[in-house]
Structure formats: C-alpha cells, structure tokens
C-alpha positions in Angstrom: 0.0 0.0 0.0 2.8 2.5 0.9 4.6 1.7 -2.3 1.5 2.4 -4.4 1.0 5.7 -2.5 4.6 6.7 -3.1 4.3 5.8 -6.8 1.0 7.8 -7.1 2.7 10.8 -5.3 5.7 10.6 -7.6 3.4 10.5 -10.7 1.5 13.5 -9.4 4.7 15.5 -8.9 6.0 14.5 -12.3 2.8 16.1 -13.8 3.9 19.4 -12.2 7.3 19.2 -13.9 9.0 21.7 -11.6 6.4 24.3 -12.2 6.3 23.9 -16.0 3.5 21.4 -16.1 0.0 21.4 -14.7 -2.4 19.3 -12.8 -5.4 20.9 -14.6 -6.8 18.4 -17.1 -7.3 21.0 -19.9 -4.0 22.9 -19.5 -2.4 24.0 -22.8 1.2 25.2 -22.3 1.4 26.6 -25.8 -1.3 29.2 -24.9 1.1 30.8 -22.4 3.6 31.7 -25.2 3.3 35.0 -26.9 2.1 34.2 -30.4 1.4 30.6 -29.3 -1.0 28.4 -31.2 -3.9 29.2 -28.9 -3.3 32.9 -28.3 -4.5 35.8 -30.5 -1.8 38.1 -31.8 -3.5 41.2 -30.4 -4.0 40.0 -26.8 -1.4 39.3 -24.1 -0.6 35.8 -23.1 -3.0 34.4 -20.5 -2.1 34.3 -16.8 -1.2 31.0 -15.3 -2.8 29.7 -12.2 -0.6 28.8 -9.2 -0.3 25.2 -8.1 -2.5 25.8 -5.1 -5.2 27.3 -7.4 -5.1 24.3 -9.7 -5.2 22.0 -6.8 -8.2 23.9 -5.4 -10.0 23.5 -8.8 -9.2 19.7 -8.8 -10.4 19.3 -5.2 -13.7 21.0 -6.0 -14.2 18.7 -9.1 -13.4 15.7 -6.9 -15.7 16.8 -4.1 -12.7 16.7 -1.7 -13.5 19.3 0.9 -10.4 18.7 3.0 -8.1 19.2 -0.1 -10.1 22.3 -1.0 -9.4 23.8 2.4 -5.8 22.8 2.3 -5.4 24.5 -1.1 -7.0 27.7 0.2 -4.6 27.6 3.2 -1.8 27.2 0.7 -2.8 30.4 -1.0 -5.1 29.3 -3.7 -7.1 32.1 -5.5 -10.8 31.1 -5.6 -11.4 34.1 -7.9 -8.6 33.2 -10.4 -10.0 33.4 -14.0 -9.1 30.4 -16.0 -9.0 31.2 -19.7 -7.2 30.2 -22.9 -4.4 28.4 -21.2 -7.0 26.1 -19.7 -9.2 25.8 -22.7 -12.1 27.3 -20.8 -14.3 30.3 -21.3 -12.9 33.6 -20.1 -14.0 34.4 -16.6 -14.4 30.8 -15.3 -13.2 30.5 -11.7 -12.8 27.8 -9.0 -15.5 29.6 -7.1 -17.9 29.2 -10.1 -16.9 25.4 -10.2 -17.9 25.1 -6.5 -21.2 26.8 -7.2 -21.9 24.4 -10.0 -21.2 21.5 -7.7 
C-alpha cells in the first residue's frame, strides 16, 4: 500500500514538472507563449494559475472538501479566472466550479 501511494505521489509530482507542467486536465502550455497556437496576436498571453489554485479546482471537481481547504490555506485564489491556457471560457473561476457543484 505504501509503495502504491509513493508511486502515485511521484506521478502527481511528475505532472507538475517543476512548475512547467500542470495538474489541470485542460492545461495548454502553448497558450502561455506570446504568439502561441492558442493565443491571439493582439491579446497578451493568459495568466497561469498557481499550483495551489489548480489543486483547489481539482479538489472542487473531486468533491474533496479537505483538499479544497488545504489548497485555500496554501494560498489558492478562488477568484482566479481560467482562460485560454486552460481551454475554458474567459471568466471561469474555481468559485464558479464550486457553485456548479
């Protein structure tokens, strides 16, 4: 059991890739680049969510109240607006995800 937990934790950390990756299922790293495939030439690149904010969103989707509180204590922004980098409509926030749940 401990070995499986350790492997799952290692896989989770590998997704983060030292801050270059993401835990959000719809994250598109090319949208963060100026002139990237998903960004319009006239608009600035989208802002990236912190790890705590992404973990808050994932906790909300998983209905994990304890993890949601932990993410908030770690500095998650419930009002962060996900956008092009996350393949969502502009203005979508973790707080809105919680309201939908």
